[in-house]
Structure formats: C-alpha cells, structure tokens
N, C-alpha and C positions, 0 to 999 in steps of 0.2 A: 409601441412594442406589444406583440401578442402576449397574453397571459400564459404562464406555464400550465399545462394540463394537470389536473389533480390525478391521483392514482387511479380513480375509478373512471376516468375519461380516456384511459389508455387501452388500446386493443392489442392483445397478445399477438405475437408473430411466430411463424414457423422458423424464422431465422434468429432465434434467441441466442444471446451471447453465452448463456450458461451451458449450451450444448456444443459450443465451439471452443477454439483454443483460448484458454484463459490462464493468466499468469499472476500469481501472488507476489507482491513486492513489499519488503519491509526493511527498515533501517533501525539500528541501535546506535545511539549517539552520545555526545558529551553533555548535552544541555536540553532543557525543555523549550528554550527559545530557538526557533528554527533559523533565525537570522545569524546566530553566532554558533550554533551547534556544529560539531565536526562528526563525520561518520566514523564509527568504530567497527561496525559489522553491517553486512547487507546480504539479502538473499532474494533470489527469484526462484519460485517454485512453479513449474510449468505443467499444466494439465492439458491434454489433447486426446480426445476420444479416438481420433483417427491415427494417433501416434506419428504425425508428420513432423519430422525434424527440420528445423531451419539450418542454414549453413552456420557452423560454429563461429562465435565471435573470436577474433584473433586476440590471444592473450599472451602476455610475456611470461614464459615459463610454463610449467605443467602443474597439474592438480597436486602433485607431490611436493611442490615447493611451498614455502610459507605464503599464507595470505589467500590462496585460491583453492577452492574445492569444487568439484563437479561430480555429480553422480546421476545414475539412472533412477528408475522407479524404486521407491523405498517401501511402500505399503499401499493398501487400498484405502479409500475414504468413502464414507456413505453418500454424501451429497455431491461432492465435487468430481468424483471419478478417480482415476489413477494418475498420479503425477508421473510424467515420463522423463523429467530431468529436473535436477535441483542445482542451482549455482549459488555458491556462498563466497563472501569475501570477508576476511579479517583485515582490518586497516589500522595502520599506525597513523593516528590523526595529526601527529606533529605537535600536539599540545598535551598538557597534563589532563588525564581523565579524572574528573572529580570523584572523590570517594563515594558521594551520594549516588552518582550514576553507576559506578562500579557495583554498588550494592544492588542495583536493579538488574543489570544485564550480566554481571559477573566478570567483565573484562577490565583488567587493571592496566595502568600505564605501562608497567614493566612487561606485562604479557604482550600487549599490542606492539611495543617497540621490538621485542624479541621475535615475534612471529607474524606480524602484520605486513602487508604491502605498503609502500609509500602511498600517501593519500592521493597525489596527483594521478598516479598510475591506476589506482583502484577506481577513482571517480571517472576516469576516461573509459574504463571497461564497463562500469555500471551504466553510464549514459549511453554508450554504444549498444549494449544489450537491450536496454529499454527502447531505444530508437528503432532497433531491428524488430522488436515485437510490435510496436505501433505501426510500422510500415507493413507488417504482415497481416494487420487487421486483428491482432490479438486484443482481448479485453484484459486490461491490467487492473487487478483488484488490490486496493490499498485502503487499509483502515485509517481514517482521518487523513485523507490524501493531502490536504494543504500543508500539513506538517512535513511529511516525507518529501514531497516534491519541492517545497521551499528550501528545505535543508540541501537537497541535491542541487537545486538551482544556484544557491549561494556557494556551494562547494565548487560547482563548475565555473562560476565567475572567479572564485578565489584562485583556481588553478589554470585558468585559461582554456577550459574545456567547453566544447559546444554542448548546449542544452537543448534538447528537442522538446517542443511544447507537447504536453500530454493531450491525446485526442480521443482516447477510448477508455476512460477510467471508470471503474465501479467502486464506489465507496460505501461499505456496509453501514457506516455511521450515519451518513446523510440519508441513506435509504431507510434505516431503522427509525430515524426521527420523523420521516415522512409517513411511513406505513403504520406506525404505532406511536403517534405524537404524544399521547397522554399517559403512556406507561410510566409508572414511578420507578425510581432507582437509577443507579449509575448505568452508563452505556459504554463502559470499558470493553475491550475485546473479551476479557475473561467473563464478564457478566453477560455479554451477548452470546458467548458460547454456551453458557448455561441456559439462556432463554431459548436458543435455537437447537439445543441438544447436540452440540458439537463438542467433541473431545479436544482439549488443548493440553498438550504436554510441553513442559519447559517454557512457560510464558516469559516474555521479554527476551527471547532468543529469536534472531531474525527469521530463520527458516520455519520453525514451528508457528510463529505469529503470521507469517505470510501464508502458510498452508491453512491455518485456521480462518484467516480472513476470506479465503476462497470458499471454504466450507460454509461459513456464515452467509456469504453473499448468495451462494447456490441454494442454501436452505431458504433464504428470503424469496428467491425466485420461485421455488417450489410452493411455498406457502401463499405467495401473492402472484398469481399468473400474469397480472398486468405488467410485471417486471420482465417478462419473457419477450424481450424485443432486442433488436440489434444494439451492440455496445455504443456506437456513436450516438444513436437516438437517446439511449438511457443517459449517456454522458451529458447531453444538452439539457435533459430534464433535471438532472441532479444540480446542474449549475443554477437553474431557476429555483429549485427547492431550497438550495443553500441561501439564496438571497432572502427568502421568506423566513428561514430559520434564524439567520443572523439578525434580522429586524426584530423578531419576537424576543430573542435573548437580550438584545440591546435595550428594548423597552422594559423588560423585567429588571435588568441590572440598574437602570436609571431610576428605579424607585428609591434606591439607597445611594447610588453613585451617579449623579446627574451628568458627569462628563464621560461616562462609560461609552466605549466605541467597540463594536464587534464587526470585524471585516466580513463582507459577503463573498470575498474572493474564493474561487474554487475552480480547478484543483490546485492552483498555485497561488 
C-alpha cells in the first residue's frame, strides 16, 4: 500500500472543496458512546457560493410542525461564505435523555417527547439528506466524524433505514492534528474556534456547531493551501492520516495502559 502523502507533498488544486458546495453536519445525542447514543437533534448547514439548490428532500409534514425546521440564509460568515439553507431536526429518541447530556445540549426528555419527531422518521430524513449531498458531490464537514457517523449508522440499523457510506467528508479535527501536530492544549470545537478565530455561538447546539465546523475547516484551507484540493481526494488523505494519529495515540496510552486500543477507523 502506498504511503499517505504528508501535507507538504500535496499540490493545491483549482477544484478546491472549500470553494464549492459544502455542508456542515452535527448531532446532539444521549451518550458519549456512539454505539449506544440516540440522536436528540441534528442539523445540516449548507453553504454554496453558486446558490444552487438541490431538489428538496421529501419530509413528512412541514417546517411548522414539531421536529422539523428549515430556513434560508441566516447571516454571513467570514471564512465559509453564506449559508443558503439550514435544516434542523428535534428528535424524540425513544429513551430517557440522561441529565448529564441535557446539561450539555439543553434538551430534556420531556421536551423531546413533546416536540420531537419519532426517531425512525427523523433518522430516515437525515440519512436521505446526507445521501443526496454525497450524490451531488458536496463536501460534508463534520467535527470528529467517526462519532457522528457511527451514531447515525447505528441509528439506521436500529430503525431499518438505509445508511449511505460517507464519501467526501472533511473532518477539522483530523486535519488539525495533521497540520499542527505538536500544538499543546485541547482540540475541542470551542478551542479550535479560538485558534482559527472563528466565532461560535451556542456551543453544543447542532446548527451552530455544524456552522462553526465549516468555518474552521475553511479557515484551515486558507491557512494551509495544500488542503485546497477536491473533497474526495482530501477524504482519502484524512483516512490515512487518521491511521497514523490513532497509532501515535495508542502508543502514548500504552505507557500506562498496556491494553489500550485506539481505532484507526474513519469516517465511520
């Protein structure tokens, strides 16, 4: 197998993902463990400099009904451009939402039950919307992609919904670890927003987090022109980078935990 190129072996392209249709995706859930987590809210924030709209995803009901919200552009953003559409879902996960996760995203069991869509219905809509974006060639930006896509994959299995394999994912976390490997400190979305001078309002809400992830990824592409390549190519590179990052972390953890295992899987 050929070695994954390092950052400085990459030649920028005029077909860069960050100047084309890009979609921020984020989930808020019931657990840190993606294998058992249930979706509580989700958002797609769509940026497209050409303002080309895809055919709308068929949804049950309207934006005025519980659980579904859809809007046009809401504001301008420095690095990412103007979002042309935002889709949000509030979901009744069908299980109790633990108090500790409610404290993070602010959604209680009672509120989700009263206002959220049934989980199976919401999961079908989310997977369909993402499949449509991948088919259209959109770059889907997801902070810590293995978490969100594993949650969605498990939810799809749980509810008998088709899950489309992600093909053009941009993960600001994997990229940040590659372009600035030795920077000290946490690499949470909030900390990365500070580092890349991106404004983040209402952290741990799906739409603001999805928007901020796109902003951070675009700021990374501006700071490191080698990242200015087509999304499928960058997707393949990140998969290779993740393998190296997982190996490094596993080696570090085994200094005190000899049985530590870090999965190299990405983006699911």
